[in-house]
C-alpha positions in Angstrom: 62.9 -6.2 32.6 61.2 -9.0 34.4 60.6 -11.5 31.5 58.3 -13.7 33.6 56.1 -10.7 34.3 56.1 -9.8 30.6 55.3 -13.4 29.6 52.4 -13.5 32.0 50.9 -10.2 30.9 51.7 -9.8 27.2 51.9 -11.8 24.0 55.4 -13.2 23.7 56.6 -15.4 20.9 59.7 -17.3 21.8 62.0 -19.3 19.5 64.3 -21.6 21.5 66.2 -22.7 18.4 66.6 -22.1 14.7 63.8 -24.5 13.7 61.0 -24.7 11.2 58.8 -22.1 13.0 61.7 -19.7 13.3 62.6 -20.0 9.6 58.9 -19.5 8.6 58.7 -16.4 10.8 61.9 -14.9 9.4 61.0 -15.6 5.8 57.5 -14.2 6.3 59.0 -11.0 7.7 61.5 -10.8 4.8 58.5 -11.1 2.4 56.8 -8.1 4.2 54.2 -10.2 5.9 53.7 -8.5 9.3 53.5 -11.8 11.4 55.1 -9.9 14.3 52.0 -7.7 14.8 50.3 -10.4 16.8 52.9 -10.1 19.6 54.3 -7.6 22.1 57.7 -9.3 22.2 59.5 -11.7 19.9 62.4 -13.5 21.4 64.8 -15.8 19.6 68.0 -16.3 17.7 69.4 -13.6 15.5 70.7 -14.1 12.0 74.5 -13.7 12.4 76.6 -14.0 9.3 76.4 -17.8 8.9 72.7 -17.9 9.8 72.0 -15.0 7.5 73.8 -16.7 4.6 71.6 -19.8 5.1 68.4 -17.8 5.3 69.4 -15.8 2.2 70.1 -19.0 0.2 66.7 -20.4 1.3 64.9 -17.1 0.7 66.4 -17.0 -2.8 65.3 -20.6 -3.5 68.9 -21.7 -3.9 68.5 -24.4 -1.2 65.5 -26.1 0.1 63.9 -25.9 3.5 65.3 -29.2 4.6 68.9 -28.2 3.7 68.4 -24.8 5.4 67.2 -26.5 8.6 70.1 -28.9 8.5 72.6 -26.1 8.2 70.9 -24.1 11.0 70.9 -27.1 13.3 74.7 -26.6 13.7 74.2 -23.0 14.9 73.7 -22.0 18.5 71.2 -19.1 18.7 72.4 -15.7 19.9 69.3 -14.4 21.6 67.6 -11.1 20.9 64.4 -9.4 22.0 62.3 -7.4 19.7 60.1 -5.1 21.8 57.1 -4.2 19.8 54.5 -2.8 22.2 55.3 0.7 23.4 53.1 0.4 26.5 54.9 -2.8 27.4 58.2 -1.0 27.0 57.1 2.0 29.1 55.8 -0.2 31.9 58.6 -2.8 32.0 61.9 -1.6 30.6 63.8 0.3 33.4 67.3 1.8 33.4 69.4 0.0 35.9 73.0 1.1 35.5 75.7 1.9 33.0 79.1 0.5 32.8 82.0 2.4 31.3 84.1 0.2 29.0 87.7 0.9 28.1 89.9 -0.9 25.7 92.8 -2.8 27.2 94.9 -4.9 25.0 92.2 -5.1 22.3 89.5 -6.2 24.8 86.8 -4.0 26.3 86.7 -4.2 30.1 84.4 -2.8 32.7 85.4 0.5 34.3 83.9 -0.6 37.6 
């Protein structure tokens, strides 16, 4: 998928870090507020175990926003794309190839 093309033609919300805007967006979604509906793609960090724990503590009012953001500042975002608009998906997401993986010594390696 050509993200530059998508960014030029669709509504894309990008979070470059676990920041105040990211936290507000995630909490709104957790509360059932469909803030994602204004976008065709949402791109940003996922909530892995450590990030999820911090978000959960904040969502449950066990820590404040400042403490949550402080904890999140130590995390490097693992990126994800949430593709929301079916037309955007149909027009831009294309199959390129598949790679067989096999386990060798506990690691998965390309079959190429």
